Every structure is written in structure tokens, then in C-alpha cells.
N, CA, C and O atoms as a printed pandas DataFrame, in Angstrom:
     atom_number atom_name residue_name chain_id  residue_number  x_coord  y_coord  z_coord
0              1         N          MET        A               1  -30.595   40.526    5.990
1              2        CA          MET        A               1  -30.954   39.222    5.791
2              3         C          MET        A               1  -30.188   38.499    5.482
3              4         O          MET        A               1  -29.797   38.922    4.395
4              5         N          ARG        A               2  -29.739   37.749    5.683
5              6        CA          ARG        A               2  -28.386   36.314    5.095
6              7         C          ARG        A               2  -29.162   35.865    3.742
7              8         O          ARG        A               2  -30.374   35.765    3.549
8              9         N          LYS        A               3  -28.153   35.644    2.936
9             10        CA          LYS        A               3  -28.776   34.803    1.298
10            11         C          LYS        A               3  -29.354   33.515    1.951
11            12         O          LYS        A               3  -30.416   33.443    1.333
12            13         N          GLU        A               4  -29.350   32.703    2.596
13            14        CA          GLU        A               4  -29.427   31.893    2.912
14            15         C          GLU        A               4  -30.965   32.082    3.762
15            16         O          GLU        A               4  -31.781   31.179    3.578
16            17         N          ASP        A               5  -31.413   33.380    4.797
17            18        CA          ASP        A               5  -33.037   33.260    5.042
18            19         C          ASP        A               5  -33.554   33.567    3.812
19            20         O          ASP        A               5  -34.424   32.841    3.332
20            21         N          LEU        A               6  -33.044   34.793    3.073
21            22        CA          LEU        A               6  -33.814   34.863    2.108
22            23         C          LEU        A               6  -34.149   33.752    1.048
23            24         O          LEU        A               6  -35.232   33.862    0.474
24            25         N          ARG        A               7  -33.258   32.593    0.699
25            26        CA          ARG        A               7  -33.322   31.710    0.197
26            27         C          ARG        A               7  -34.627   30.633    0.524
27            28         O          ARG        A               7  -35.251   30.009   -0.335
28            29         N          ILE        A               8  -34.823   30.599    1.777
29            30        CA          ILE        A               8  -35.878   29.992    2.758
30            31         C          ILE        A               8  -37.027   30.734    2.762
31            32         O          ILE        A               8  -38.134   30.209    2.639
32            33         N          ALA        A               9  -36.836   32.076    2.911
33            34        CA          ALA        A               9  -38.559   32.762    3.202
34            35         C          ALA        A               9  -39.370   32.716    1.709
35            36         O          ALA        A               9  -40.584   32.521    1.654
36            37         N          ALA        A              10  -38.505   32.927    0.481
37            38        CA          ALA        A              10  -39.018   32.613   -0.582
38            39         C          ALA        A              10  -39.015   31.599   -1.092
39            40         O          ALA        A              10  -39.679   31.717   -2.123
40            41         N          GLY        A              11  -38.633   30.575   -0.985
41            42        CA          GLY        A              11  -38.734   29.640   -1.106
42            43         C          GLY        A              11  -37.785   28.904   -1.960
43            44         O          GLY        A              11  -38.118   27.748   -2.224
44            45         N          LEU        A              12  -36.532   29.384   -2.508
45            46        CA          LEU        A              12  -35.983   29.719   -3.466
46            47         C          LEU        A              12  -34.760   28.378   -3.574
47            48         O          LEU        A              12  -34.749   27.684   -2.558
48            49         N          THR        A              13  -33.651   27.909   -4.785
49            50        CA          THR        A              13  -32.920   26.972   -4.564
50            51         C          THR        A              13  -31.382   27.697   -4.556
51            52         O          THR        A              13  -31.071   28.750   -5.112
52            53         N          THR        A              14  -30.645   26.926   -3.864
53            54        CA          THR        A              14  -29.060   27.496   -3.622
54            55         C          THR        A              14  -28.696   27.607   -5.351
55            56         O          THR        A              14  -28.042   28.628   -5.565
56            57         N          ASN        A              15  -28.978   26.769   -6.661
57            58        CA          ASN        A              15  -28.889   27.463   -7.660
58            59         C          ASN        A              15  -29.197   29.298   -7.650
59            60         O          ASN        A              15  -28.607   30.377   -7.697
60            61         N          MET        A              16  -30.483   28.721   -7.557
61            62        CA          MET        A              16  -31.266   30.401   -7.594
62            63         C          MET        A              16  -30.379   31.339   -7.479
63            64         O          MET        A              16  -29.932   31.962   -8.442
64            65         N          ILE        A              17  -29.936   31.580   -5.881
65            66        CA          ILE        A              17  -29.592   32.413   -5.340
66            67         C          ILE        A              17  -28.041   32.656   -5.847
67            68         O          ILE        A              17  -27.713   33.822   -6.066
68            69         N          ALA        A              18  -27.345   31.902   -5.987
69            70        CA          ALA        A              18  -25.916   31.342   -7.182
70            71         C          ALA        A              18  -25.761   32.270   -7.817
71            72         O          ALA        A              18  -24.934   33.176   -7.707
72            73         N          ASN        A              19  -27.161   31.978   -9.075
73            74        CA          ASN        A              19  -26.907   32.456  -10.435
74            75         C          ASN        A              19  -27.465   33.682  -10.135
75            76         O          ASN        A              19  -27.799   34.164  -11.218
76            77         N          MET        A              20  -27.896   34.856   -8.756
77            78        CA          MET        A              20  -28.207   36.108   -8.625
78            79         C          MET        A              20  -27.070   36.864   -8.307
79            80         O          MET        A              20  -26.840   38.024   -8.646
80            81         N          GLY        A              21  -26.230   35.953   -7.482
81            82        CA          GLY        A              21  -24.743   36.406   -7.077
82            83         C          GLY        A              21  -23.738   36.346   -8.384
83            84         O          GLY        A              21  -22.690   36.988   -8.297
84            85         N          LYS        A              22  -23.887   35.935   -9.053
85            86        CA          LYS        A              22  -23.099   35.786  -10.372
86            87         C          LYS        A              22  -23.765   36.850  -12.072
87            88         O          LYS        A              22  -23.606   36.864  -13.293
88            89         N          GLY        A              23  -24.476   37.521  -11.054
89            90        CA          GLY        A              23  -25.344   38.425  -12.340
90            91         C          GLY        A              23  -26.084   38.013  -13.191
91            92         O          GLY        A              23  -26.585   38.844  -13.948
92            93         N          LYS        A              24  -26.439   36.437  -13.374
93            94        CA          LYS        A              24  -26.921   35.962  -14.072
94            95         C          LYS        A              24  -28.684   36.293  -14.288
95            96         O          LYS        A              24  -29.228   36.855  -13.338
96            97         N          ASN        A              25  -29.503   35.968  -15.447
97            98        CA          ASN        A              25  -30.780   36.109  -15.610
98            99         C          ASN        A              25  -31.706   35.225  -14.549
99           100         O          ASN        A              25  -31.505   34.032  -14.324
100          101         N          ILE        A              26  -32.509   35.834  -14.081
101          102        CA          ILE        A              26  -33.752   35.442  -13.229
102          103         C          ILE        A              26  -34.748   35.570  -13.585
103          104         O          ILE        A              26  -35.119   36.528  -14.264
104          105         N          SER        A              27  -35.562   34.475  -13.157
105          106        CA          SER        A              27  -37.208   34.432  -14.242
106          107         C          SER        A              27  -37.969   35.853  -12.873
107          108         O          SER        A              27  -37.749   36.410  -11.797
108          109         N          MET        A              28  -38.945   35.750  -14.046
109          110        CA          MET        A              28  -40.154   37.001  -13.358
110          111         C          MET        A              28  -40.767   36.254  -12.044
111          112         O          MET        A              28  -41.090   36.758  -10.969
112          113         N          GLU        A              29  -40.821   35.003  -12.434
113          114        CA          GLU        A              29  -41.558   34.186  -10.761
114          115         C          GLU        A              29  -40.707   33.974   -9.483
115          116         O          GLU        A              29  -41.069   33.620   -8.361
116          117         N          THR        A              30  -39.157   34.368  -10.082
117          118        CA          THR        A              30  -38.049   34.077   -8.731
118          119         C          THR        A              30  -38.623   35.610   -8.278
119          120         O          THR        A              30  -39.235   35.688   -7.213
120          121         N          LEU        A              31  -38.410   36.880   -9.138
121          122        CA          LEU        A              31  -38.849   37.627   -8.475
122          123         C          LEU        A              31  -39.781   38.094   -7.811
123          124         O          LEU        A              31  -39.822   38.736   -6.761
124          125         N          VAL        A              32  -40.654   37.660   -8.617
125          126        CA          VAL        A              32  -41.771   37.935   -7.394
126          127         C          VAL        A              32  -42.011   37.140   -5.902
127          128         O          VAL        A              32  -42.531   37.492   -4.843
128          129         N          ARG        A              33  -41.532   36.215   -6.250
129          130        CA          ARG        A              33  -41.017   35.084   -4.966
130          131         C          ARG        A              33  -40.322   36.065   -3.946
131          132         O          ARG        A              33  -40.795   36.181   -2.815
132          133         N          ILE        A              34  -39.486   36.592   -4.235
133          134        CA          ILE        A              34  -38.413   37.733   -3.448
134          135         C          ILE        A              34  -39.393   38.819   -3.186
135          136         O          ILE        A              34  -39.304   39.155   -2.005
136          137         N          CYS        A              35  -40.150   39.389   -3.728
137          138        CA          CYS        A              35  -41.239   40.753   -3.682
138          139         C          CYS        A              35  -41.615   39.824   -1.922
139          140         O          CYS        A              35  -41.325   39.910   -0.728
140          141         N          GLU        A              36  -42.276   39.149   -2.693
141          142        CA          GLU        A              36  -43.284   38.468   -1.528
142          143         C          GLU        A              36  -42.998   38.368   -0.241
143          144         O          GLU        A              36  -43.701   38.703    0.712
144          145         N          ALA        A              37  -41.493   37.697   -0.246
145          146        CA          ALA        A              37  -40.799   37.724    1.135
146          147         C          ALA        A              37  -40.582   38.607    1.862
147          148         O          ALA        A              37  -40.817   38.777    3.059
148          149         N          LEU        A              38  -39.820   39.566    0.633
149          150        CA          LEU        A              38  -39.720   41.061    1.453
150          151         C          LEU        A              38  -40.910   42.105    1.829
151          152         O          LEU        A              38  -40.963   43.101    2.550
152          153         N          ASN        A              39  -41.921   41.354    0.937
153          154        CA          ASN        A              39  -42.781   42.703    1.502
154          155         C          ASN        A              39  -42.491   43.945    0.569
155          156         O          ASN        A              39  -42.902   44.961    1.131
156          157         N          CYS        A              40  -42.039   44.163   -0.417
157          158        CA          CYS        A              40  -41.876   45.289   -1.437
158          159         C          CYS        A              40  -42.361   45.063   -2.709
159          160         O          CYS        A              40  -43.236   44.240   -2.978
160          161         N          GLY        A              41  -41.695   45.922   -3.639
161          162        CA          GLY        A              41  -42.288   46.109   -4.652
162          163         C          GLY        A              41  -41.109   45.556   -5.818
163          164         O          GLY        A              41  -39.931   45.405   -5.497
164          165         N          ILE        A              42  -41.529   45.333   -6.956
165          166        CA          ILE        A              42  -40.574   45.028   -7.863
166          167         C          ILE        A              42  -39.160   45.943   -8.163
167          168         O          ILE        A              42  -38.010   45.503   -8.172
168          169         N          LEU        A              43  -39.482   46.980   -8.341
169          170        CA          LEU        A              43  -38.640   48.030   -8.334
170          171         C          LEU        A              43  -37.788   48.086   -7.098
171          172         O          LEU        A              43  -36.589   48.245   -7.326
172          173         N          ASP        A              44  -38.084   48.006   -6.057
173          174        CA          ASP        A              44  -36.875   47.725   -5.133
174          175         C          ASP        A              44  -35.828   46.298   -4.991
175          176         O          ASP        A              44  -35.076   45.916   -4.094
176          177         N          VAL        A              45  -36.119   45.857   -6.067
177          178        CA          VAL        A              45  -35.294   44.398   -5.788
178          179         C          VAL        A              45  -34.652   44.502   -7.548
179          180         O          VAL        A              45  -34.020   43.498   -7.877
180          181         N          ILE        A              46  -34.726   45.160   -8.195
181          182        CA          ILE        A              46  -33.799   45.232   -9.391
182          183         C          ILE        A              46  -33.566   46.859  -10.013
183          184         O          ILE        A              46  -34.127   47.911   -9.707
184          185         N          GLU        A              47  -32.659   46.604  -10.853
185          186        CA          GLU        A              47  -31.452   47.853  -11.217
186          187         C          GLU        A              47  -31.590   47.279  -12.610
187          188         O          GLU        A              47  -31.671   46.060  -12.758
188          189         N          LEU        A              48  -31.617   48.033  -13.542
189          190        CA          LEU        A              48  -31.529   47.838  -15.267
190          191         C          LEU        A              48  -30.389   48.886  -15.261
191          192         O          LEU        A              48  -30.207   49.967  -14.703
192          193         N          GLU        A              49  -29.611   48.002  -16.233
193          194        CA          GLU        A              49  -27.950   48.056  -16.267
194          195         C          GLU        A              49  -28.133   47.861  -17.632
195          196         O          GLU        A              49  -28.874   46.975  -18.056
196          197         N          GLN        A              50  -27.288   48.904  -18.619
197          198        CA          GLN        A              50  -27.285   48.632  -19.881
198          199         C          GLN        A              50  -25.881   47.729  -20.459
199          200         O          GLN        A              50  -24.763   47.781  -19.947
200          201         N          ASP        A              51  -26.222   47.026  -21.484
201          202        CA          ASP        A              51  -25.011   46.449  -21.994
202          203         C          ASP        A              51  -24.108   47.303  -22.457
203          204         O          ASP        A              51  -24.609   48.311  -22.955
204          205         N          GLU        A              52  -22.708   47.238  -22.467
205          206        CA          GLU        A              52  -21.702   47.743  -22.890
206          207         C          GLU        A              52  -21.756   47.819  -24.363
207          208         O          GLU        A              52  -21.649   48.909  -24.926
208          209         N          ASP        A              53  -21.906   46.796  -24.969
209          210        CA          ASP        A              53  -21.863   46.453  -26.409
210          211         C          ASP        A              53  -23.011   47.557  -27.321
211          212         O          ASP        A              53  -22.934   48.068  -28.438
212          213         N          VAL        A              54  -23.968   47.605  -26.324
213          214        CA          VAL        A              54  -24.989   48.462  -26.661
214          215         C          VAL        A              54  -24.472   50.014  -26.838
215          216         O          VAL        A              54  -24.506   50.643  -27.895
216          217         N          GLU        A              55  -24.055   50.427  -25.747
217          218        CA          GLU        A              55  -24.109   51.661  -25.461
218          219         C          GLU        A              55  -23.171   52.324  -26.716
219          220         O          GLU        A              55  -23.302   53.532  -26.913
220          221         N          GLY        A              56  -22.347   51.651  -27.457
221          222        CA          GLY        A              56  -21.767   52.404  -28.560
222          223         C          GLY        A              56  -22.254   52.626  -29.863
223          224         O          GLY        A              56  -21.919   53.323  -30.820
224          225         N          LYS        A              57  -23.611   51.403  -29.471
225          226        CA          LYS        A              57  -24.292   51.170  -30.946
226          227         C          LYS        A              57  -24.968   52.208  -31.361
227          228         O          LYS        A              57  -24.992   52.537  -32.547
228          229         N          GLU        A              58  -25.739   52.986  -30.198
229          230        CA          GLU        A              58  -26.520   54.007  -30.456
230          231         C          GLU        A              58  -26.417   55.331  -31.794
231          232         O          GLU        A              58  -27.272   56.214  -31.856
């Protein structure tokens, strides 16, 4: 699926798609819309990454 196809299917804006491509935070509402469009669970579309700044402070 192309980004444009996902944008249309999930009813997202071009800015939302651009922010995801830049690794910026997106809302839970946006994640839910993506999951509904793809008919999948939230763990299928997210990946948790630890900030490098936090790793050295543990």
C-alpha cells in the first residue's frame, strides 16, 4: 500500500503522513485510524524505541 492509499483509507492529512515519515509523534487517534484502515492491531503498526539520552542514565 502506498502512503497516499493509506492516507485516503484512514482519512489522514498529508501533514500526518509527513510527520510519520520524519519520525515525529502521532496521536493515538491517528494510530487507531490506521489500524482500522489496515484491519490490524496496534502492535502491528508501532515499534517502541528507547531514546539514546535515556540509555546512559539507567
